[in-house]
TIFIPA-777318 format. One line per field, with one value per atom (N, C-alpha, C, O): residue in three letters; residue number from 1; x, y, z; atom name. Coordinates in pm, whole numbers. Each point is the difference from the previous one (the first is absolute). Layout:
code <- [Ala/...]
pos <- [NUM/...]
c1 <- [X/...]
c2 <- [Y/...]
c3 <- [Z/...]
site <- [CA/...]
This chain:
code <- [Met/Met/Met/Met/Tyr/Tyr/Tyr/Tyr/Ile/Ile/Ile/Ile/Asp/Asp/Asp/Asp/Lys/Lys/Lys/Lys/Leu/Leu/Leu/Leu/Lys/Lys/Lys/Lys/Glu/Glu/Glu/Glu/Lys/Lys/Lys/Lys/Tyr/Tyr/Tyr/Tyr/Leu/Leu/Leu/Leu/Leu/Leu/Leu/Leu/Ile/Ile/Ile/Ile/Ser/Ser/Ser/Ser/Lys/Lys/Lys/Lys/Tyr/Tyr/Tyr/Tyr/Asn/Asn/Asn/Asn/Thr/Thr/Thr/Thr/Ala/Ala/Ala/Ala/Ser/Ser/Ser/Ser/Ser/Ser/Ser/Ser/Leu/Leu/Leu/Leu/Leu/Leu/Leu/Leu/Glu/Glu/Glu/Glu/Trp/Trp/Trp/Trp/Asp/Asp/Asp/Asp/Phe/Phe/Phe/Phe/Glu/Glu/Glu/Glu/Thr/Thr/Thr/Thr/His/His/His/His/Met/Met/Met/Met/Pro/Pro/Pro/Pro/Lys/Lys/Lys/Lys/Lys/Lys/Lys/Lys/Ala/Ala/Ala/Ala/Ala/Ala/Ala/Ala/Glu/Glu/Glu/Glu/Lys/Lys/Lys/Lys/Arg/Arg/Arg/Arg/Ala/Ala/Ala/Ala/Glu/Glu/Glu/Glu/Val/Val/Val/Val/Ile/Ile/Ile/Ile/Gly/Gly/Gly/Gly/Glu/Glu/Glu/Glu/Ile/Ile/Ile/Ile/Ser/Ser/Ser/Ser/Gly/Gly/Gly/Gly/Lys/Lys/Lys/Lys/Ala/Ala/Ala/Ala/Phe/Phe/Phe/Phe/Glu/Glu/Glu/Glu/Met/Met/Met/Met/Ser/Ser/Ser/Ser/Val/Val/Val/Val/Ser/Ser/Ser/Ser/Asp/Asp/Asp/Asp/Glu/Glu/Glu/Glu/Met/Met/Met/Met/Gly/Gly/Gly/Gly/Ser/Ser/Ser/Ser/Tyr/Tyr/Tyr/Tyr]
pos <- [1/1/1/1/2/2/2/2/3/3/3/3/4/4/4/4/5/5/5/5/6/6/6/6/7/7/7/7/8/8/8/8/9/9/9/9/10/10/10/10/11/11/11/11/12/12/12/12/13/13/13/13/14/14/14/14/15/15/15/15/16/16/16/16/17/17/17/17/18/18/18/18/19/19/19/19/20/20/20/20/21/21/21/21/22/22/22/22/23/23/23/23/24/24/24/24/25/25/25/25/26/26/26/26/27/27/27/27/28/28/28/28/29/29/29/29/30/30/30/30/31/31/31/31/32/32/32/32/33/33/33/33/34/34/34/34/35/35/35/35/36/36/36/36/37/37/37/37/38/38/38/38/39/39/39/39/40/40/40/40/41/41/41/41/42/42/42/42/43/43/43/43/44/44/44/44/45/45/45/45/46/46/46/46/47/47/47/47/48/48/48/48/49/49/49/49/50/50/50/50/51/51/51/51/52/52/52/52/53/53/53/53/54/54/54/54/55/55/55/55/56/56/56/56/57/57/57/57/58/58/58/58/59/59/59/59/60/60/60/60/61/61/61/61/62/62/62/62]
c1 <- [-1627/-113/45/100/-177/32/6/92/-191/-4/119/47/6/119/121/81/-68/113/-7/101/-225/-19/36/68/-112/36/148/55/10/147/70/97/-146/64/-22/92/-215/-26/82/44/-23/83/142/63/-12/139/10/97/-193/-6/-4/68/-147/-10/134/34/38/131/101/80/-82/86/-40/87/-213/-43/41/41/-53/39/147/41/41/143/34/85/-148/24/-36/76/-189/-40/99/30/21/100/131/61/-21/119/-23/90/-209/-31/-2/49/-104/6/143/35/46/144/70/83/-119/54/-29/83/-200/-46/49/4/33/30/141/67/-19/125/115/108/-127/99/122/-16/133/122/-11/-48/95/-10/64/-54/166/68/-69/38/-138/-75/-120/-65/33/-122/-15/-107/213/-12/-30/-86/158/-18/-140/-68/27/-133/-107/-99/111/-100/-7/-110/225/-1/-72/-77/100/-67/-149/-77/37/-144/-63/-109/170/-49/-17/-101/198/1/-116/-76/63/-107/-134/-91/72/-130/-37/-115/215/-25/-38/-85/142/-31/-146/-75/38/-136/-101/-104/137/-91/-9/-111/225/0/-84/-77/88/-79/-148/-82/46/-141/-70/-122/196/-59/37/-23/79/45/-118/-111/137/-101/-43/-117/203/-39/-106/-97/110/-97/-127/-108/116/-123/-74/-120/187/-65/-86/-81/99/-83/-131/-86]
c2 <- [-825/40/71/72/-94/63/154/63/-4/148/57/107/-172/47/-9/93/-200/-15/101/56/-32/99/139/75/-39/130/15/108/-215/0/24/74/-137/18/141/63/-11/139/101/102/-129/86/5/106/-222/-8/69/70/-87/66/158/76/-36/139/61/114/-195/47/13/94/-188/13/124/74/-52/116/132/95/-91/117/28/114/-220/15/49/88/-142/39/150/75/-33/141/92/107/-146/85/9/106/-219/4/86/73/-80/80/147/82/-48/138/50/110/-192/34/15/90/-182/3/135/54/-6/124/128/107/-120/126/17/97/-191/25/-95/16/-111/-100/51/75/-114/42/-55/-110/189/-35/-137/-75/45/-124/-125/-112/132/-113/-41/-100/176/-20/-140/-59/3/-128/-111/-84/85/-102/20/-99/218/23/-46/-55/72/-47/-150/-55/-15/-147/-46/-96/164/-36/20/-85/197/32/-105/-47/8/-103/-131/-68/33/-129/-3/-97/204/3/4/-71/154/9/-130/-43/-18/-131/-107/-83/82/-98/23/-95/219/33/-47/-58/83/-41/-151/-54/-16/-150/-54/-94/148/-47/24/-86/201/31/-82/-14/-41/-83/-144/-76/36/-139/-96/39/-163/-108/-6/-29/53/-3/105/-31/151/105/-38/30/-90/-46/-108/-18/-54/-112/48/-75/201/54/47/49]
c3 <- [-4516/-78/-127/-2/-103/-129/10/-53/122/4/70/-39/140/72/-94/-3/-71/-95/-107/-42/-6/-108/48/-71/194/59/15/-23/62/19/-135/-6/-102/-129/-51/-53/70/-43/80/-54/179/83/-51/-4/-34/-53/-135/-25/-59/-130/24/-68/161/34/49/-31/109/50/-117/-3/-92/-119/-81/-46/31/-78/71/-66/197/73/-10/-18/30/-13/-144/-17/-79/-139/-17/-62/114/-10/65/-53/168/67/-84/-10/-50/-85/-122/-43/-14/-116/33/-78/191/47/15/-44/105/19/-131/-19/-77/-136/-69/-72/98/-65/71/-60/187/79/49/-36/118/71/-29/56/-142/-19/-78/-96/134/-77/-142/-23/-70/-141/-33/-81/143/-33/54/-33/116/59/-85/30/-136/-74/-55/13/-76/-61/100/-23/134/101/66/28/-5/59/-91/48/-174/-96/4/-7/18/10/124/-6/122/121/-8/43/-98/-15/-87/33/-142/-89/72/-16/94/75/102/6/72/101/-63/45/-149/-68/-66/3/-62/-66/100/-31/147/100/53/20/0/41/-108/33/-160/-106/-8/-9/13/-3/113/-22/140/113/-26/31/-85/-16/-107/4/-99/-107/10/-93/204/20/11/34/-64/14/143/25/68/141/31/70/-119/23/-72/50/-160/-74/72/-21/106/73/115/53/-13/111/-57/74]
site <- [N/CA/C/O/N/CA/C/O/N/CA/C/O/N/CA/C/O/N/CA/C/O/N/CA/C/O/N/CA/C/O/N/CA/C/O/N/CA/C/O/N/CA/C/O/N/CA/C/O/N/CA/C/O/N/CA/C/O/N/CA/C/O/N/CA/C/O/N/CA/C/O/N/CA/C/O/N/CA/C/O/N/CA/C/O/N/CA/C/O/N/CA/C/O/N/CA/C/O/N/CA/C/O/N/CA/C/O/N/CA/C/O/N/CA/C/O/N/CA/C/O/N/CA/C/O/N/CA/C/O/N/CA/C/O/N/CA/C/O/N/CA/C/O/N/CA/C/O/N/CA/C/O/N/CA/C/O/N/CA/C/O/N/CA/C/O/N/CA/C/O/N/CA/C/O/N/CA/C/O/N/CA/C/O/N/CA/C/O/N/CA/C/O/N/CA/C/O/N/CA/C/O/N/CA/C/O/N/CA/C/O/N/CA/C/O/N/CA/C/O/N/CA/C/O/N/CA/C/O/N/CA/C/O/N/CA/C/O/N/CA/C/O/N/CA/C/O/N/CA/C/O/N/CA/C/O/N/CA/C/O/N/CA/C/O/N/CA/C/O/N/CA/C/O/N/CA/C/O]
């Protein structure tokens, strides 16, 4: 069913956003200084993936 697939996609997007938020919090609070560049890359990758999923043609088809 479409609604089940849509819920599944939104759940996955939510998981990406949650992971990104946690990494951003760590970036701001406890992360070692030398890890900043790599952490920023990871945050960008995860956030970008969540955004791409949310605006994809597949999501628009629901």
